[in-house]
N, C-alpha and C positions, 0 to 999 in steps of 0.2 A: 621343483615344486610339483610337477606332474607326477613324478615317481612317488613322492610323499602322499599325494592325494590318492593315487591308485593303491598304494599300500594300506592306507587307512580304510578305504572302501573294502579291500580284500579282507583285512583283519576283521572288520565288522561282519561281513558275510560269513567268514569262518566261525566266528563266535556264535552267530545265530544257527548255523548248521550244526555245530557241535552240541549246542544247548538243546536243539530239537531232538537230536539222537539220544542224548543222555537223559533229558528230562521227560521226553514224550515217548519215543519209540521203544527204548529198552524197558522202562517200567511197565509198559502195556504189551510187551512181547510182540512188537511189530517190527517189520524190517523195511528198509528202504532199498533202492536199486543200486546197482554198480558195486564198487569195492566196499562201500559202507554196508550194503546189504549182505554181501558175502561175509564180511567181518562180523556183522551182527549174528548171522546164522552160526558161525564158528563160536561166538560167545555163548549162544544158547546151548550148543552141543558139547563144547569142551571147556568153557569158562575162560577162553583166551580174551585178553584185553582188546577191545575194539580198536583203539588207537594204534596199538602195536601191529595188529594184523593189517590194518589199512596202510600203514607206513611200509610194511614189508611187501605188500602187493604193488605198491607204487614204485619200487626199485627198478623193475624192468622198464617202466615208463620213463623213469629218470635217465636210464641208459639210452633209450631211443631218442629222448629229447636232446641229450648231449650230442649224439651222432648227427641228428637231423637239423637241430636248431641252434646248437652251439652252447658254449659254456655260460655266457651271460644269461640266456633264457633259462638254463637249468638252475642256476643259482637263485634267480628270482622265483622260479616255480617251487623250489624246495623251501626257501625262506618264507615266502608269502602264502603259500597254499597248503601243501601237504603237511609240513611240520607244524604249522599253527593249528590246524584242525586236530591232528593227532595229539598234540600237547593239551589242548583244551579238553579233549575227551577224558583225560586222566583226572581232571579237576572235579 
C-alpha cells in the first residue's frame, strides 16, 4: 500500500513538472535548473527533444545509484521518476 501511494504521488509530481516545462517554459523560451535546464538549452540550440536529453543525462546517475544504493532503488528511480517525466514530455 505504501509503495502504491508513493508511486501515485510521484507520478502526479512528474506530470506537473513535465506539463510546466512543456506548457510554460518551452513556449516562453525559459529554462529551468538542473538536467531539465540543460536539456531545454540544447532544445533551443539544436532542436533535440527535452525528454530524450534528460533521460540520457540521467544514465550516469543510474549507474551510480546502482553501485551505491542497489538494484531495488535503481528500478524504482527509473520507473517512477526519470522515465515518467521523459515520457510525459513527449506528449
